C-alpha positions in Angstrom: -32.9 -16.4 -51.3 -31.8 -15.0 -54.6 -34.3 -17.1 -56.4 -37.1 -16.0 -54.1 -36.2 -12.3 -54.7 -36.1 -12.9 -58.4 -39.5 -14.7 -58.4 -40.9 -11.9 -56.2 -39.7 -9.3 -58.8 -41.5 -11.1 -61.7 -44.6 -11.7 -59.6 -44.8 -8.0 -58.7 -44.6 -7.1 -62.4 -47.2 -9.7 -63.3 -49.5 -8.6 -60.5 -49.7 -5.0 -61.4 -49.7 -5.7 -65.1 -52.7 -7.9 -64.4 -54.3 -5.2 -62.3 -54.0 -2.4 -64.9 -54.5 -4.8 -67.7 -57.8 -5.8 -66.2 -58.8 -2.2 -65.8 -57.7 -1.4 -69.3 -59.7 -4.5 -70.5 -62.8 -3.1 -68.9 -62.1 0.3 -70.4 -61.7 -1.3 -73.8 -65.0 -3.2 -73.4 -66.9 0.0 -72.6 -64.9 1.8 -75.3 -65.9 -0.9 -77.8 -69.5 -0.1 -77.2 -68.9 3.6 -77.5 -66.7 3.3 -80.6 -69.3 1.1 -82.3 -72.1 3.5 -81.6 -70.1 6.6 -82.6 -68.8 4.9 -85.8 -72.3 3.8 -86.7 -73.8 7.2 -86.0 -71.1 9.5 -87.4 -69.3 7.2 -89.9 -65.6 7.5 -91.0 -66.1 11.3 -91.8 -67.3 12.1 -88.2 -64.7 9.8 -86.7 -62.0 11.7 -88.7 -63.4 15.0 -87.5 -63.1 13.9 -83.9 -59.6 12.7 -84.5 -58.5 16.0 -86.1 -59.9 18.0 -83.2 -58.2 15.7 -80.6 -54.9 15.8 -82.4 -54.8 19.6 -82.6 -55.9 20.0 -78.9 -53.3 17.5 -77.8 -50.7 19.4 -79.7 -51.6 22.7 -78.0 -51.8 21.0 -74.6 -48.5 19.3 -74.9 -46.9 22.6 -76.0 -48.1 24.5 -73.0 -48.1 22.1 -70.0 -44.4 22.6 -69.3 -44.0 18.8 -69.0 -45.4 18.8 -65.5 -47.5 15.6 -66.0 -44.2 13.7 -66.5 -41.5 15.6 -64.5 -43.7 16.0 -61.4 -44.1 12.2 -61.1 -40.3 11.9 -60.6 -40.2 14.7 -58.0 -43.2 13.5 -56.0 -42.0 9.9 -56.1 -38.6 10.8 -54.7 -40.2 12.7 -51.8 -42.6 9.8 -51.2 -39.7 7.3 -51.0 -38.0 9.4 -48.4 -41.2 9.7 -46.4 -41.0 13.4 -45.8 -44.7 14.5 -45.4 -43.8 18.3 -45.2 -41.7 18.1 -48.4 -44.5 16.2 -50.2 -47.0 18.8 -49.3 -44.7 21.5 -50.5 -44.1 19.8 -53.9 -47.9 19.1 -54.3 -48.7 22.7 -53.7 -46.0 23.7 -56.2 -47.3 21.3 -58.8 -50.9 22.6 -58.5 -49.8 26.2 -58.8 -47.8 25.6 -61.9 -50.6 23.5 -63.4 -53.0 26.3 -62.9 -50.7 28.8 -64.6 -50.2 26.4 -67.6 -54.0 25.9 -67.8 -54.7 29.6 -68.1 -51.8 30.2 -70.6 -52.8 27.1 -72.7 -56.5 28.3 -73.0 -55.4 31.8 -74.0 -53.0 30.5 -76.6 -55.6 28.2 -78.1 -58.0 31.1 -78.5 -55.3 33.4 -80.1 -54.1 30.7 -82.5 -57.6 29.4 -83.4 -57.6 30.9 -87.0 -54.2 29.3 -87.7 -55.2 26.0 -86.1 -58.2 25.9 -88.4 -56.1 26.6 -91.5 -53.4 24.1 -90.6 -55.8 21.3 -89.6 -58.4 21.5 -92.3 -58.2 21.8 -96.0 -61.8 23.0 -96.1 -64.2 25.4 -94.2 -63.5 27.8 -91.4 -63.3 26.0 -88.0 -62.0 29.0 -86.0 -65.0 29.1 -83.7 -64.7 25.4 -83.0 -61.1 25.8 -81.7 -62.2 28.9 -79.6 -64.9 26.7 -78.0 -62.4 23.8 -77.5 -59.9 26.1 -75.7 -61.2 25.2 -72.2 -60.2 21.5 -72.8 -56.5 22.6 -72.9 -56.9 24.1 -69.4 -58.8 21.1 -68.1 -56.1 18.8 -69.4 -53.4 20.8 -67.7 -55.1 20.5 -64.3 -55.9 16.8 -64.8 -52.2 16.2 -65.8 -51.0 17.8 -62.6 -53.4 15.9 -60.3 -52.7 12.6 -62.1 -48.9 13.2 -61.6 -49.6 13.6 -57.8 -51.5 10.3 -57.7 -48.8 8.5 -59.7 -46.0 9.8 -57.6 -47.8 8.7 -54.4 -48.4 5.3 -56.0 -52.1 5.5 -55.6 -52.7 2.8 -58.1 -56.2 1.9 -57.0 -57.4 5.5 -57.4 -55.8 5.7 -60.8 -57.5 2.5 -61.8 -60.9 3.7 -60.6 -60.6 7.0 -62.3 -59.8 5.3 -65.6 -62.9 3.1 -65.3 -65.3 5.9 -64.2 -64.0 8.1 -67.0 -64.7 5.7 -69.8 -68.1 4.9 -68.5 -68.9 8.6 -68.2 -67.7 9.2 -71.8 -70.1 6.5 -73.0 -73.1 7.9 -71.1 -72.5 11.6 -72.0 -71.3 11.5 -75.6 -73.4 8.8 -77.4 -76.8 10.4 -76.7 -75.5 13.8 -77.9 -74.1 12.2 -81.1 -77.4 10.4 -81.7 -79.5 13.5 -81.3 -77.3 16.2 -82.8 -74.9 14.2 -85.0 -71.6 16.0 -85.9 -72.9 19.2 -84.2 -72.4 17.5 -80.9 -68.7 16.7 -81.3 -67.3 19.9 -79.7 -69.7 19.9 -76.7 -69.1 16.2 -76.1 -65.3 16.7 -76.1 -65.6 19.5 -73.5 -67.9 17.4 -71.3 -65.5 14.4 -71.4 -62.5 16.6 -70.5 -64.5 18.2 -67.6 -65.6 14.8 -66.3 -62.1 13.5 -66.3 -60.8 16.5 -64.5 -63.5 16.4 -61.8 -62.9 12.7 -61.2 -59.1 13.2 -60.9 -59.4 16.2 -58.6 -61.8 14.4 -56.4 -59.4 11.5 -55.7 -56.3 13.7 -55.6 -57.8 16.1 -53.0 -58.6 13.1 -50.8 -54.8 12.4 -50.7 -53.8 16.0 -50.4 -56.5 18.6 -49.5 -56.5 21.7 -51.7 -53.3 23.6 -51.2 -51.3 25.8 -53.6 -47.9 27.3 -53.4 -48.2 30.9 -52.0 -44.6 31.6 -51.1 -42.2 32.9 -53.7 -39.6 30.3 -52.7 -42.1 27.5 -53.3 -43.0 28.8 -56.7 -39.4 29.3 -57.6 -38.7 25.8 -56.4 -40.7 24.6 -59.3 -38.3 26.1 -61.8 -36.1 23.0 -61.6 -39.0 20.7 -62.3 -40.2 23.0 -65.2 -36.7 23.1 -66.6 -36.7 19.3 -66.8 -40.2 19.4 -68.2 -39.3 21.7 -71.0 -37.7 18.8 -72.8 -40.9 16.8 -72.3 -42.8 19.8 -73.8 -40.7 19.6 -76.9 -41.0 15.9 -77.0 -44.8 16.2 -76.6 -44.8 18.8 -79.4 -42.9 16.4 -81.6 -45.2 13.4 -80.8 -48.4 15.4 -81.2 -46.9 17.3 -84.1 -46.1 14.1 -85.9 -49.7 12.8 -85.4 -51.0 16.2 -86.5 -48.8 16.4 -89.7 -49.8 12.9 -90.8 -53.5 13.5 -90.3 -53.3 16.9 -91.9 -51.5 15.4 -94.9 -54.3 12.8 -95.2 -57.0 15.5 -94.8 -55.5 17.9 -97.3 -54.0 15.4 -99.8 -56.8 12.8 -99.8 -60.0 13.0 -97.8 -61.4 13.2 -94.3 -62.5 9.6 -94.6 -58.8 8.6 -95.0 -58.1 10.3 -91.7 -61.0 8.4 -90.0 -59.7 5.0 -91.4 -56.1 5.7 -90.4 -57.2 6.9 -86.9 -59.4 3.9 -86.3 -56.7 1.5 -87.4 -54.0 3.2 -85.3 -56.2 3.6 -82.3 -57.5 0.1 -82.3 -54.1 -1.5 -82.4 -52.6 0.8 -79.8 -55.6 0.4 -77.5 -55.4 -3.4 -77.7 -51.8 -3.6 -76.6 -52.3 -1.1 -73.8 -53.8 -4.0 -71.9 -50.1 -4.9 -71.2 -48.4 -1.5 -71.4 -50.8 0.4 -69.1 -48.7 -0.5 -66.0 -45.5 1.2 -67.3 -46.2 4.7 -66.1 -48.0 3.8 -62.9 -45.8 1.1 -61.5 -42.6 0.6 -63.6 -41.5 4.2 -64.0 -41.5 5.0 -60.2 -39.6 1.7 -59.5 -37.0 2.5 -62.2 -36.6 6.1 -60.9 -35.8 4.8 -57.4 -33.0 2.7 -58.9 -31.7 5.2 -61.4 -28.2 5.5 -59.9 -27.6 1.8 -59.9 -26.7 0.6 -63.5 -27.0 -3.1 -62.8 -30.3 -2.8 -60.9 -31.7 -0.6 -63.6 -30.8 -3.1 -66.3 -32.4 -5.9 -64.2 -35.6 -4.0 -63.7 -35.9 -3.1 -67.4 -35.1 -6.6 -68.6 -37.6 -8.2 -66.3 -40.3 -5.7 -67.4 -39.5 -6.5 -71.1 -39.7 -10.2 -70.5 -43.1 -10.1 -68.8 -44.5 -7.5 -71.3 -43.3 -9.6 -74.3 -44.6 -12.9 -73.0 -48.0 -11.4 -72.2 -48.5 -9.3 -75.3 -47.3 -11.9 -77.9 -50.2 -14.4 -77.7 -52.7 -11.5 -77.7 -51.2 -10.1 -80.9 -51.5 -13.4 -82.7 -55.2 -13.8 -81.7 -55.8 -10.2 -82.5 -54.3 -10.5 -86.0 -56.4 -13.5 -86.8 -59.6 -12.0 -85.4 -59.3 -8.6 -87.2 -61.7 -9.4 -90.1 -64.4 -10.1 -87.4 -63.4 -7.5 -84.8 -63.1 -4.4 -87.0 -66.6 -4.5 -88.5 -68.0 -5.5 -85.1 -66.2 -2.7 -83.2 -66.7 0.0 -85.8 -68.6 -0.8 -88.9 -68.2 -2.4 -92.3 -67.2 1.0 -93.7 -63.8 0.7 -91.9 -62.8 -2.6 -93.6 -60.3 -0.8 -95.9 -58.1 -0.3 -92.8 -57.6 -4.0 -92.1 -54.5 -4.3 -94.3 -52.8 -1.5 -92.4 -53.7 -3.1 -89.0 -52.5 -6.6 -90.0 -49.0 -5.4 -90.7 -48.9 -2.8 -88.0 -49.4 -5.5 -85.3 -45.9 -6.6 -86.0 -44.6 -3.2 -84.8 -46.0 -4.0 -81.3 -43.4 -6.7 -80.8 -40.7 -4.1 -81.2 -42.7 -1.7 -79.0 -42.9 -4.3 -76.1 -39.1 -4.4 -76.1 -38.5 -0.7 -76.6 -40.9 1.0 -74.2 -39.3 -0.1 -70.9 -35.9 1.0 -72.3 -37.4 4.4 -73.4 -38.2 5.2 -69.7 -34.5 5.1 -68.7 -33.7 8.7 -69.8 -36.8 9.8 -67.9 -35.7 8.0 -64.7 -32.3 9.5 -65.0 -33.7 13.0 -65.5 -31.8 13.1 -68.8 -34.1 15.4 -70.8 -31.7 15.9 -73.7 -31.6 12.1 -74.4 -35.3 11.7 -74.1 -35.9 14.6 -76.5 -33.3 13.3 -79.0 -34.7 9.8 -79.1 -38.2 11.1 -79.5 -37.2 13.5 -82.3 -35.5 10.7 -84.3 -38.6 8.5 -84.0 -41.1 11.2 -84.9 -39.1 12.5 -87.9 -38.7 9.0 -89.3 -42.4 8.2 -88.7 -43.8 11.2 -90.5 -41.5 10.8 -93.5 -42.1 7.1 -93.8 -45.9 7.2 -93.4 -46.3 10.1 -95.9 -44.0 8.3 -98.4 -45.6 4.9 -97.9 -49.2 6.2 -98.1 -48.4 7.9 -101.5 -47.0 4.6 -102.8 -49.2 1.9 -101.2 -52.1 3.6 -99.4 -53.2 2.6 -95.9 -51.4 -0.7 -96.0 -48.2 1.2 -96.7 -48.8 3.2 -93.6 -48.8 0.0 -91.5 -45.6 -1.1 -93.1 -44.0 2.2 -92.5 -45.0 2.2 -88.8 -43.5 -1.3 -88.5 -40.2 -0.5 -90.2 -39.8 2.7 -88.2 -40.6 0.7 -85.0 -37.7 -1.7 -85.7 -35.3 1.1 -86.5 -36.3 2.9 -83.3 -35.7 -0.2 -81.2 -32.1 -0.5 -82.7 -31.4 3.2 -82.0 -32.6 3.0 -78.4 -30.6 -0.2 -77.8 -27.4 1.3 -79.0 -28.0 4.7 -77.3 -28.9 3.3 -73.9 -25.9 0.8 -74.1 -23.3 3.6 -74.6 -25.0 6.3 -72.5 -26.2 4.4 -69.5 -24.5 1.0 -69.7 -27.7 -0.8 -70.2 -27.4 -4.4 -71.4 -30.3 -6.2 -72.9 -30.3 -9.7 -71.5 -29.9 -12.9 -73.5 -33.2 -14.0 -72.0 -35.0 -11.1 -73.6 -33.5 -11.9 -77.0 -34.4 -15.6 -76.6 -38.0 -14.8 -75.8 -38.2 -12.4 -78.7 -36.9 -15.1 -81.1 -39.4 -17.6 -79.6 -42.5 -15.3 -80.0 -41.8 -13.2 -83.1 -42.1 -16.2 -85.6 -45.7 -16.8 -84.4 -46.6 -13.2 -85.2 -44.9 -13.4 -88.7 -46.7 -16.7 -89.4 -50.0 -15.2 -88.3 -49.5 -12.3 -90.7 -48.6 -14.7 -93.5 -51.9 -16.4 -92.9 -53.7 -13.2 -93.6 -52.6 -13.5 -97.2 -54.2 -16.9 -97.5 -57.5 -17.3 -99.3 -58.5 -20.6 -97.8 -60.7 -19.9 -94.8 -60.1 -23.3 -93.2 -56.4 -22.9 -93.3 -56.7 -19.3 -92.1 -58.8 -20.0 -89.0 -57.3 -23.4 -88.0 -53.7 -22.3 -88.6 -54.3 -18.9 -86.9 -55.8 -20.5 -83.8 -53.0 -23.0 -83.7 -50.4 -20.2 -83.8 -52.2 -18.3 -81.0 -52.4 -21.4 -78.8 -48.8 -22.3 -79.4 -47.7 -18.8 -78.5 -49.9 -18.8 -75.4 -48.5 -22.2 -74.3 -44.9 -20.9 -74.6 -45.7 -17.8 -72.5 -47.6 -19.6 -69.8 -44.9 -22.2 -69.4 -42.2 -19.6 -69.0 -44.3 -17.4 -66.6 -45.1 -20.4 -64.5 -41.4 -21.0 -63.9 -40.6 -17.3 -63.5 -43.3 -16.3 -61.0 -44.3 -19.5 -59.1 -47.8 -18.6 -60.3 -49.0 -22.1 -60.4 -47.8 -23.0 -56.9 -49.4 -19.8 -55.5 -52.7 -20.6 -57.2 -52.6 -24.2 -55.7 -51.9 -22.8 -52.2 -54.8 -20.4 -52.6 -57.2 -23.2 -53.7 -56.1 -25.4 -50.7 -56.8 -22.5 -48.3 -60.3 -22.1 -49.7 -61.0 -25.8 -49.4 -59.9 -25.7 -45.7 -62.1 -22.7 -45.0 -65.1 -24.4 -46.7 
């Protein structure tokens, strides 16, 4: 019985990782087409401009949304587990009311601060009007965040997956023609259209689950104070995260050139987008499950360790193949102008091994409602990241940025390991350590091959490393999940039906 339950746990993780990984894969495929077209039309300079606008708007959004997109998931999920329909409706109305308030405040603040945002973000020109025009995006993001939290808390995974797919397709259809016709002048309108489209899609699905209802009683609105109080820490954490990204890109923009921002953004985005194939399920499935077991230390540790095991086994082979394929992928997905970023990406890939282990542990403070710990850990990482990237870029350029991100990722993993051990009694399993020691050498060898000039050795050796890593992962997952047996049973049933 124990073995069956254990296998069921691994199978559940693999199932939903596959679901959202597949959706994310489709999103990446469509995004590849869009990025290629945008990069070709606008070049590194235009890509850098889009990145600077997005970073600044995200900073304003994260500073004004009161953490509702995160804290509301926990509240709604708890009510959903109890099955109290009246309480769920009350919380949903409260979330929508608070989201509307934050939307209006965020827009107003963006307009008021637009002269300063222009001066802080750009080392050239006056972009005040751009930020005034971009202010509605802050409001749209606040409403989208609240409605997304409702869907996550209610575990409407299919709806979330469909929204994600439709959104990326809509972004392709609406933005590329504008860029082609108007060039950089279309950047601001296209960003507004994409934010509006995402909001409308999310609201449409969310209102099917809970028809439009807002908190009208004072008691209901006051009831959100507890949620907001918890969310304040998420606000500061969001400010730190967006602020770190903002500071790095502003440093590159002021100290070097807008082209450097475009190269850095493309490299960072491409690596993070690739690994999101595996990590996309954490917020939608893993976080609610962990929250439900947050008072049981042993259960929490088991849930986290199993998630790490599956994430690590799935992402490791992908990272090896990605490392080897980068010289082909980067010019294909962007353009030949982005090749100076390859060195940064090659070494940054190693940070994703640490990220696969760290991320499930990083959700533990959120599941516990421990806002102080979440904020503290986020602050340590962001401060280290900004300092390391700025220093490394000054010394070794973009490749130094990749090395800095990897080193800080390793340090952050150690900090979280120690902190969660003493604060929550979390124990990383021997199995996780064993799998990490199995897979990390493949990634290191793949990186070593990127320094080799012999193309035959590079491609044959790289493919061999990728296949070996894949074989190890498949062998372990087959034992853990009973995947092979389930597949054989399914094929037998199909033969009988035929």
